[in-house]
N, C-alpha and C positions, 0 to 999 in steps of 0.2 A: 852474808854469813853462810858458811857451808854447814849443813846439818851432819851430825855424826851418824854412823850406822845404827846406833841405839834409837835414833829418832825416826825409824821407819814409820810409814803412815799409820799412826796410832789413832787417827780420828776417822770415824765413819758415821754416816747417817743411820739412825735407828728409829724404826717406826714403833711408837709406844703401844700400838694395838697388838704387837707380837706377844704371844703368851710367854710368861717368864719360864726359864728352864728349871726353876726350883718350885716343886709343888708347894702351894700355900704361901709363896712369897708375896709380900705386900698385904697380907691379911691383917696385919696389925696397923693401927693408925701411925702414920709417919714412916712406915716401912722399916720399923726397927724390931729387932729380936728382943724377947723379954730379958730383963736383968742387966744386960751390959750396954744397951744402946747401940748395938751392932746392926748394920743393915742386913736385910734378908737376901739381897741380891748377891750372887757370887762375884768375886773380884773381876772387874772388867765388864760386867753385864750392865745394861742400861737400867735405870731405876724403873719401877713399875709405873704404868700410865696414871694410876691414882695419885702418885707423888708429884708428877711433873706437868702434865699437859692434857688439854682436851684432845679427844680422838681426832686423828687426821693431821695433827701438827707434827713437824719433824724435830727430832732430837739429835744433836751432834755430840759425840763423845770425844772429849779432849783428854787423852791419857798422857800426863807428863812422865818423863823418864824416871824410873825408880832410883832412889838414893839421893835425890836433890836435897840440899839443905833447905829446911822450911823455917819460916818465921812463926813465932808464937806470940799470942797476946801477952803471955807471961814472960817473954824473953827479956833478958837484961844485958844483951850483948852491946859491945861498943858500937857507936853510930856508924863507923866505917865498915864493920863486919855486917851490920844490918843492911847497909846500902849495897854491899856486894851480894848478899843473899837476894835482895830485892831485884837487883839487876839480872842475876842468874835466872830467877823465876820468870821475870818478864821476858827475857830473851828465849827461854825454853818454850813458853806459851806462844810467843810470836812465831818461832820457827815451826812449831807443831801445827799451828793454824795455817800458815802459808803452805807447808808441805802437804797438808790434807786438802787444800783448795776448798776450804769452807766458803760458801757464797756469802755475800753481804747480807746481813740480817738487820732488820730495822729495830726489833724489840725482842728481848729474850727473858726467860726465867732461868736462873742458874741453880743447879744442885751441885754442891761441892762435896765430894766424898773423899775423905782421907782414909787410905788403906795402909794401916800401920805395919811395921815389920814384926810386931809381936802382939800378944793379947793383953798387955797392960791396960789399965783403965785410962781413958783420955776424955777430956771435955770436947764435945763435938764442935764448939765454936772457936776452939783454940787456933785452927789454921786460917782464921779470917784474914790476918795480915798477908799470908801467902796467897790467898785467893784474890785479894785486892791487886796484888802485883801481877797475877796471871791474867785477870780481866784487863788490866792496863796493856799487857802484851797482846791480847786478842784485839783490843782497840787499835793498837799500833799496826797490826796485820791487816787492818781494814775490814774486819768482820763486822764490827759495830761502829757507828758514827762517834760514839762517846760512851762513857760509863755512867752518865748521869742517871740517877734513879728518881722516879720511876719512869722517866721518859724512854730510856733505851734498855735499862736493866730493871725489869719489873720487880724481881725479888731474888734474893740469894739465900739458899737453904744449906745448912751444914749438917753432915752426918759422918759417923765413923763406919767404915766398911769392914769387910773381912781382911785378915792379915794378907800382906803381899810381900814377897822377898825384897828387902831393902826399903820397903815402904814407898808409897807414891800418892800423888794427888790426882784425882780424876774429876773433871768438870763436865757436867751434862748441860748443854745449851739447848733450850727448847724454844722454838719460835712461838711468840705470843702475838695475837692479832692486836692491832693498834686501836 
């Protein structure tokens, strides 16, 4: 598969001990802002070390292209439409992981952040079906041996981030010691 120009290397290793560019970010439990359940990290920034990993572990950021159709736990689309969306998400995660040359990881903790196109209220766990398809794509890329939990995927945490044009899904994969 040939990656489109929009899929330029959006994945990069991020050291969690790097201070957050936002003063006071991560000061609330779970890294959310008061009232709306929004993340305090700016769009595209790695989650705070408190949210994801022990000091010294590496976090890989997988930013899917904006505007992809997402699956919802509340979705009632036709099975063929749902299958097409699943295939698109899996392929995008696969291509992004391959393009970024993420090394093989044995065990990870995943923080899935949906950055919506607007500020309407959303449930943080609604993109769970989309995240499942993305993790399947990351497994197909050879980054993880399987998506079996808790053997290879220790945990998956969902949150809503700051708005991003056209909306996008960002996965933070943090290495976890076995």
